[in-house]
C-alpha positions as CSV (number, residue, x, y, z in Angstrom):
1,M,0.0,0.0,0.0
2,F,1.9,3.0,-1.3
3,G,5.2,1.3,-0.4
4,I,4.5,1.6,3.3
5,G,5.1,-1.6,5.3
6,T,3.3,-2.8,8.4
7,G,6.0,-1.4,10.8
8,E,5.8,2.0,9.3
9,L,2.0,2.0,9.4
10,V,2.0,1.0,13.2
11,L,4.5,3.8,13.8
12,I,2.3,6.3,12.1
13,F,-0.7,5.3,14.1
14,I,1.3,5.5,17.4
15,V,2.4,9.1,16.5
16,I,-1.2,10.1,15.6
17,F,-2.4,8.6,18.9
18,L,0.2,10.5,20.8
19,I,-0.5,13.8,19.0
20,Y,-4.3,13.7,19.1
21,G,-5.0,11.5,22.1
22,P,-7.7,8.9,22.6
23,S,-10.6,11.4,22.9
24,R,-10.1,12.9,19.5
25,L,-9.3,9.7,17.5
26,P,-13.0,8.8,16.8
27,E,-13.6,12.3,15.5
28,L,-10.5,12.1,13.3
29,A,-11.5,8.7,11.9
30,R,-15.0,10.0,11.1
31,S,-13.6,13.0,9.2
32,L,-11.1,10.8,7.3
33,G,-13.9,8.3,6.4
34,K,-16.1,11.1,5.2
35,M,-13.3,12.6,3.1
36,A,-12.6,9.2,1.5
37,R,-16.3,8.7,0.8
38,D,-16.5,12.1,-0.9
39,V,-13.5,11.4,-3.0
40,R,-14.9,8.1,-4.1
41,K,-18.2,9.7,-5.0
42,A,-16.5,12.4,-7.0
43,T,-14.4,9.8,-9.0
44,D,-17.5,7.7,-9.6
45,D,-19.3,10.8,-11.0
46,V,-16.4,11.6,-13.3
47,K,-16.3,8.0,-14.5
48,A,-20.0,8.0,-15.2
49,A,-19.8,11.3,-17.1
50,V,-16.9,10.1,-19.2
51,T,-18.6,6.8,-20.0
52,Q,-21.8,8.6,-21.0
53,E,-19.9,11.0,-23.3
54,T,-18.0,8.1,-25.0
55,D,-21.2,6.3,-25.5
56,K,-22.7,9.3,-27.2
57,I,-19.6,9.7,-29.4
58,K,-19.9,6.0,-30.4
59,D,-23.6,6.4,-31.2
60,L,-22.8,9.4,-33.4
61,T,-19.9,7.8,-35.3
62,L,-21.5,4.3,-35.7
63,G,-25.2,5.4,-36.0
64,A,-27.8,4.6,-33.5
65,G,-28.0,0.9,-32.6
66,E,-25.2,-0.2,-34.9
67,T,-22.3,-2.3,-33.6
68,P,-18.9,-2.4,-35.2
69,D,-18.6,-5.3,-37.6
70,K,-15.0,-6.4,-38.0
71,T,-15.8,-8.6,-41.0
72,K,-16.8,-5.5,-43.1
73,A,-13.4,-3.9,-42.4
74,E,-11.3,-6.9,-43.4
75,P,-11.9,-8.2,-46.9
76,Q,-11.9,-11.9,-47.2
77,A,-9.4,-13.6,-49.5
78,K,-11.0,-15.1,-52.6
79,K,-10.2,-18.7,-53.3
80,G,-8.9,-19.5,-56.7
81,K,-7.3,-22.4,-58.5
82,G,-3.9,-21.7,-56.9
83,D,-5.0,-22.1,-53.3
84,G,-4.5,-25.9,-53.1
85,E,-8.1,-26.8,-53.4
86,R,-9.4,-29.0,-56.3
């Protein structure tokens, strides 16, 4: 996790405990949790907006309801007398 080992994580928690004390730790944890939830919600909103816009662009370029057909883009080889079939 970000290149931080277990020992470093324990040390960080001990320093936080010594600085803020046991009475303020629940408040600190709540505010950190709320911040993480807000960041996750914001990233989910951005993902949804980007996905929606890319879908609109796909619909405009392909036409409504069409799916890309790879067989149309790649012409098939015609079989002739020299292909080894008789």
